NUGU-827638 format. One record per residue (C-alpha): x, y, z; residue number from 0; residue in one letter. Coordinates in steps of 0.02 Angstrom, whole numbers, m for minus. Layout:
residues N
PT u v w num residuo
PT X Y Z NUM A
...
END
This chain:
residues 417
PT u v w num residuo
PT m1162 3539 m64 0 M
PT m1281 3425 m158 1 R
PT m1152 3393 m288 2 E
PT m1028 3344 m154 3 A
PT m1143 3222 m79 4 V
PT m1180 3138 m241 5 M
PT m996 3123 m277 6 V
PT m963 3050 m105 7 R
PT m1113 2935 m136 8 G
PT m1044 2878 m300 9 M
PT m874 2854 m215 10 S
PT m948 2743 m84 11 V
PT m1039 2641 m213 12 A
PT m884 2620 m316 13 A
PT m791 2567 m159 14 L
PT m924 2438 m119 15 V
PT m916 2369 m293 16 V
PT m726 2365 m289 17 T
PT m721 2277 m121 18 L
PT m852 2151 m175 19 A
PT m748 2116 m328 20 A
PT m591 2099 m227 21 A
PT m680 1983 m107 22 G
PT m737 1869 m251 23 C
PT m561 1870 m324 24 A
PT m486 1827 m157 25 A
PT m609 1688 m136 26 Q
PT m571 1620 m310 27 R
PT m387 1633 m269 28 Q
PT m402 1548 m104 29 G
PT m496 1401 m185 30 T
PT m372 1393 m328 31 T
PT m225 1404 m203 32 G
PT m287 1255 m105 33 Q
PT m318 1154 m264 34 D
PT m139 1192 m324 35 T
PT m54 1176 m155 36 A
PT 118 1109 m173 37 G
PT 131 1152 m359 38 V
PT 244 1289 m436 39 T
PT 302 1309 m607 40 D
PT 451 1203 m577 41 T
PT 411 1085 m431 42 T
PT 280 974 m354 43 I
PT 291 945 m168 44 K
PT 248 774 m91 45 V
PT 278 682 71 46 G
PT 224 517 144 47 G
PT 174 428 306 48 V
PT 252 262 352 49 L
PT 260 149 502 50 T
PT 445 170 531 51 K
PT 441 109 714 52 T
PT 319 m1 810 53 S
PT 310 m105 971 54 A
PT 311 m264 871 55 S
PT 466 m214 769 56 G
PT 365 m202 607 57 Y
PT 431 m65 498 58 S
PT 393 1 322 59 T
PT 533 131 325 60 K
PT 615 65 166 61 D
PT 464 128 61 62 A
PT 545 300 77 63 E
PT 701 238 m18 64 I
PT 595 161 m151 65 G
PT 497 319 m184 66 A
PT 650 425 m181 67 K
PT 733 315 m307 68 A
PT 590 330 m431 69 R
PT 572 516 m405 70 F
PT 759 546 m431 71 E
PT 750 452 m601 72 R
PT 604 559 m653 73 A
PT 694 724 m599 74 N
PT 850 669 m687 75 A
PT 744 654 m845 76 A
PT 683 833 m826 77 G
PT 532 799 m713 78 G
PT 352 789 m771 79 V
PT 295 929 m888 80 H
PT 443 1030 m832 81 G
PT 408 1004 m644 82 R
PT 527 908 m536 83 K
PT 468 812 m379 84 I
PT 514 892 m215 85 E
PT 508 742 m95 86 F
PT 499 786 90 87 L
PT 523 608 144 88 G
PT 402 520 259 89 A
PT 324 545 436 90 E
PT 321 403 560 91 D
PT 151 353 629 92 D
PT 220 224 749 93 G
PT 77 109 695 94 Q
PT m40 222 787 95 D
PT m200 288 693 96 A
PT m201 453 788 97 A
PT m19 489 748 98 K
PT m50 449 564 99 G
PT m197 570 561 100 D
PT m86 707 636 101 A
PT 53 672 514 102 A
PT m65 685 368 103 A
PT m130 854 436 104 K
PT 50 917 460 105 K
PT 95 871 281 106 L
PT m58 956 203 107 V
PT m82 1108 322 108 Q
PT 95 1150 371 109 K
PT 206 1084 234 110 D
PT 80 1112 94 111 G
PT 110 954 m5 112 V
PT 12 918 m166 113 F
PT m8 734 m123 114 A
PT 42 602 6 115 L
PT 159 461 m39 116 L
PT 210 341 4 117 P
PT 74 299 130 118 V
PT 122 128 198 119 H
PT 49 104 369 120 A
PT m66 m39 423 121 P
PT m168 72 544 122 N
PT m156 239 444 123 F
PT m275 360 522 124 G
PT m272 505 400 125 G
PT m390 435 264 126 A
PT m549 536 317 127 A
PT m451 696 329 128 F
PT m371 672 153 129 L
PT m537 625 76 130 E
PT m624 776 148 131 Q
PT m483 890 85 132 Q
PT m476 812 m83 133 G
PT m287 768 m68 134 V
PT m224 616 m163 135 P
PT m126 479 m73 136 W
PT m37 328 m142 137 F
PT 35 173 m62 138 G
PT m7 m2 m4 139 W
PT m194 m24 25 140 A
PT m181 m138 174 141 T
PT m346 m95 262 142 G
PT m523 m35 240 143 P
PT m480 143 256 144 Q
PT m418 142 76 145 W
PT m575 72 1 146 C
PT m722 174 m61 147 G
PT m625 333 m69 148 T
PT m595 448 m219 149 K
PT m422 510 m159 150 T
PT m339 348 m99 151 G
PT m242 252 m229 152 F
PT m168 84 m174 153 G
PT m41 22 m299 154 Y
PT m133 m146 m286 155 N
PT m306 m74 m274 156 G
PT m423 m101 m123 157 C
PT m378 m258 m22 158 L
PT m531 m241 98 159 A
PT m679 m249 m23 160 P
PT m860 m247 41 161 K
PT m976 m393 21 162 Q
PT m1022 m412 m160 163 G
PT m871 m319 m226 164 A
PT m727 m405 m316 165 G
PT m606 m501 m204 166 S
PT m438 m569 m254 167 Q
PT m404 m749 m304 168 T
PT m227 m736 m365 169 W
PT m143 m798 m202 170 W
PT m245 m958 m195 171 G
PT m232 m990 m381 172 R
PT m45 m960 m385 173 Q
PT m24 m1073 m238 174 M
PT m135 m1207 m322 175 A
PT m32 m1203 m481 176 D
PT 129 m1218 m377 177 L
PT 66 m1370 m280 178 L
PT m2 m1461 m432 179 G
PT m183 m1419 m394 180 G
PT m293 m1384 m240 181 A
PT m408 m1533 m245 182 E
PT m405 m1629 m78 183 G
PT m292 m1502 4 184 K
PT m344 m1394 161 185 S
PT m293 m1216 215 186 V
PT m293 m1135 388 187 Y
PT m282 m946 405 188 V
PT m205 m864 555 189 Q
PT m233 m671 584 190 T
PT m211 m553 724 191 T
PT m362 m454 807 192 D
PT m322 m294 707 193 S
PT m453 m237 590 194 S
PT m335 m247 440 195 G
PT m277 m421 479 196 S
PT m453 m488 513 197 K
PT m516 m413 351 198 Y
PT m367 m492 259 199 G
PT m410 m658 337 200 G
PT m587 m650 256 201 T
PT m523 m606 83 202 T
PT m376 m720 78 203 I
PT m485 m868 148 204 S
PT m596 m844 m6 205 Q
PT m446 m831 m121 206 S
PT m395 m1004 m70 207 F
PT m571 m1080 m70 208 T
PT m603 m1003 m246 209 A
PT m446 m1099 m304 210 A
PT m517 m1257 m241 211 G
PT m440 m1277 m64 212 F
PT m546 m1334 85 213 T
PT m544 m1204 229 214 L
PT m492 m1295 389 215 A
PT m512 m1138 496 216 G
PT m481 m954 530 217 V
PT m410 m888 698 218 N
PT m416 m702 729 219 S
PT m382 m708 914 220 G
PT m196 m666 909 221 L
PT m163 m499 995 222 P
PT m86 m378 867 223 A
PT 16 m276 992 224 A
PT 161 m398 1018 225 A
PT 202 m585 992 226 P
PT 121 m693 1127 227 P
PT 240 m768 1259 228 P
PT 168 m940 1221 229 D
PT 125 m1003 1049 230 W
PT 63 m1172 1103 231 L
PT m129 m1125 1108 232 P
PT m118 m1059 928 233 Y
PT m14 m1205 866 234 V
PT m124 m1335 946 235 S
PT m280 m1265 854 236 K
PT m180 m1273 689 237 I
PT m110 m1441 712 238 M
PT m289 m1515 739 239 T
PT m390 m1404 622 240 S
PT m416 m1527 477 241 D
PT m523 m1662 559 242 G
PT m391 m1686 697 243 G
PT m242 m1672 578 244 Q
PT m133 m1525 520 245 P
PT m191 m1431 365 246 P
PT m92 m1442 205 247 D
PT m67 m1252 200 248 V
PT m52 m1121 338 249 V
PT m82 m939 287 250 V
PT m13 m801 410 251 S
PT m100 m631 384 252 V
PT 11 m543 511 253 I
PT 109 m388 496 254 A
PT 277 m411 579 255 G
PT 425 m530 558 256 T
PT 433 m569 749 257 K
PT 255 m639 738 258 F
PT 291 m748 590 259 N
PT 459 m808 651 260 V
PT 376 m859 817 261 G
PT 229 m944 739 262 L
PT 327 m1038 608 263 Y
PT 463 m1093 734 264 A
PT 331 m1158 850 265 A
PT 239 m1250 712 266 L
PT 403 m1333 653 267 K
PT 441 m1386 834 268 R
PT 272 m1466 839 269 A
PT 308 m1565 687 270 G
PT 220 m1467 554 271 Y
PT 275 m1521 378 272 R
PT 149 m1431 270 273 G
PT 165 m1264 175 274 V
PT 185 m1101 264 275 L
PT 145 m941 171 276 T
PT 122 m756 206 277 D
PT 129 m584 125 278 A
PT 272 m508 225 279 T
PT 416 m627 241 280 S
PT 501 m580 74 281 Y
PT 632 m476 159 282 D
PT 821 m499 143 283 T
PT 846 m418 312 284 A
PT 782 m576 403 285 I
PT 924 m676 328 286 L
PT 1046 m586 439 287 K
PT 973 m670 590 288 D
PT 1008 m852 591 289 R
PT 857 m898 701 290 A
PT 740 m801 585 291 S
PT 813 m877 429 292 A
PT 793 m1051 500 293 Q
PT 609 m1016 550 294 A
PT 569 m949 377 295 L
PT 661 m1082 282 296 E
PT 542 m1155 150 297 G
PT 409 m1016 177 298 V
PT 325 m957 26 299 I
PT 295 m769 28 300 A
PT 166 m686 m82 301 A
PT 226 m514 m138 302 P
PT 107 m409 m246 303 M
PT 248 m356 m361 304 F
PT 374 m445 m475 305 E
PT 512 m517 m367 306 P
PT 686 m439 m364 307 F
PT 760 m605 m422 308 E
PT 662 m590 m584 309 S
PT 746 m553 m750 310 T
PT 608 m428 m808 311 A
PT 678 m262 m873 312 P
PT 569 m165 m754 313 E
PT 655 m248 m606 314 I
PT 825 m215 m679 315 A
PT 774 m31 m693 316 Q
PT 715 m29 m511 317 L
PT 883 m100 m453 318 K
PT 981 30 m550 319 Q
PT 871 173 m480 320 D
PT 894 114 m298 321 V
PT 1079 86 m317 322 E
PT 1095 262 m384 323 R
PT 1019 346 m236 324 V
PT 1062 226 m98 325 A
PT 1214 111 m147 326 P
PT 1213 m56 m61 327 G
PT 1033 m47 1 328 T
PT 952 m211 31 329 A
PT 799 m231 m80 330 L
PT 643 m259 27 331 T
PT 455 m275 m5 332 Q
PT 426 m104 75 333 H
PT 554 m26 m38 334 L
PT 462 m98 m193 335 A
PT 297 m35 m128 336 I
PT 362 139 m115 337 G
PT 440 125 m288 338 Y
PT 283 70 m373 339 W
PT 171 189 m288 340 A
PT 284 333 m348 341 A
PT 284 255 m522 342 D
PT 98 266 m532 343 I
PT 91 443 m463 344 F
PT 212 497 m599 345 L
PT 114 409 m737 346 D
PT m43 502 m677 347 L
PT 51 670 m673 348 L
PT 101 639 m853 349 G
PT m73 601 m906 350 R
PT m149 750 m817 351 T
PT m42 874 m911 352 G
PT 42 1039 m882 353 K
PT m108 1130 m809 354 D
PT m104 1040 m643 355 L
PT m229 1049 m504 356 T
PT m287 921 m376 357 R
PT m458 924 m460 358 E
PT m393 887 m635 359 K
PT m267 755 m562 360 F
PT m411 662 m478 361 L
PT m524 677 m635 362 Q
PT m386 594 m731 363 T
PT m357 461 m600 364 A
PT m539 418 m575 365 N
PT m584 434 m762 366 G
PT m559 253 m833 367 S
PT m376 255 m791 368 Y
PT m285 95 m840 369 V
PT m97 68 m812 370 Y
PT m1 m99 m842 371 E
PT 176 m131 m787 372 N
PT 265 m296 m768 373 A
PT 332 m233 m605 374 G
PT 163 m240 m516 375 F
PT 33 m306 m644 376 G
PT m100 m181 m679 377 R
PT m209 m48 m597 378 I
PT m376 18 m648 379 E
PT m468 163 m574 380 Y
PT m606 197 m520 381 P
PT m638 10 m512 382 K
PT m493 m29 m399 383 D
PT m557 94 m263 384 H
PT m676 m51 m215 385 T
PT m577 m208 m263 386 E
PT m395 m270 m274 387 P
PT m301 m270 m439 388 N
PT m293 m462 m438 389 G
PT m104 m480 m467 390 C
PT 35 m566 m372 391 G
PT 189 m676 m366 392 A
PT 263 m810 m254 393 L
PT 435 m820 m183 394 V
PT 514 m964 m83 395 K
PT 661 m961 38 396 L
PT 775 m1105 m3 397 V
PT 940 m1137 86 398 D
PT 942 m954 146 399 G
PT 910 m872 m26 400 A
PT 745 m816 m111 401 F
PT 693 m899 m267 402 Q
PT 548 m850 m386 403 V
PT 416 m987 m364 404 A
PT 288 m906 m472 405 K
PT 314 m743 m571 406 S
PT 186 m601 m568 407 M
PT 18 m646 m641 408 K
PT m156 m571 m634 409 C
PT m317 m663 m608 410 F
PT m497 m610 m617 411 D
PT m580 m566 m450 412 N
PT m738 m645 m381 413 V
PT m876 m566 m279 414 P
PT m839 m565 m89 415 L
PT m963 m676 5 416 K
END
């Protein structure tokens, strides 16, 4: 009897040890499983979040084509370390932060992606969730939600640096070079009341003053939801901002062609003859509408990538890649952003190596990572988690066609005041 009890006791003890070991193994497996989500021996699963639709008509949907084009070329070459990219496409956040957060959670928790890209949404609301989960995300860093993270990688760095951090000077300096100098020239900055637009107004204002322009004014009172029914109050402020006279340069920091078309048309009706510039009007789609093309004639757009009209080999390759997956597709700024975000992601995958986990990927990305490409300039992490990459080009619409005004160039940043 005593022997039997001892045997049973030993069996129970052994069972406890076995269960404990199994529990630890399961815990390790669960952690590893989360860290390698979306990764198999042959594939890497990714998906993005875009503003495909919005009340203002602003749409970044073409970024999906750009990312697909770059991924398809990588897959045709055998993938990265034997793994091909399984691209799920992109969710639509409707320019709503809550929808963006829900889309990010769906991609991670339901679809099981390894990373999110392209993420190209001015009001993206999934940043906190992705940072907490340790999920990498790539796209256009248009707002402060990108900055100060360890997981968010804007192809152009952080465009909303905090005070004291590096802030871009390239736009102002490229414009000064184009205009033969900034001395004696004034600039007025128009934004909407959205957080991203207002933040951009601060950094872009400093970009122009750092280049030698005089700041005539900044107006952030324009509602971001939809273009106003009457542009006169905004135009009147602009036309008298430089000591009662119009400024030499008007910078629009507004996401949406309808906004810029309305503003520029109203300024031209009021007799404005100075320089108009923004970051979003480099878009061949606007040329299909005669009124839009007229309003944007002469406008200088400031893309943060080498223009499609460039003769650079990297741009020729982009065009070939896009034509292969979507023949006849118009080349847009959003398409380029998706393409270059995917390009950086692929470069990081290559540098991380065959043994791929999110932890190792992020260690590579945040471990003195530098990548230069004539298509978008240069990127450097972890530095560019807190400041922009400092690179950009200028394109002018002349007689209904875009022309390269200034090719891609990188400039040193200055501390944001």
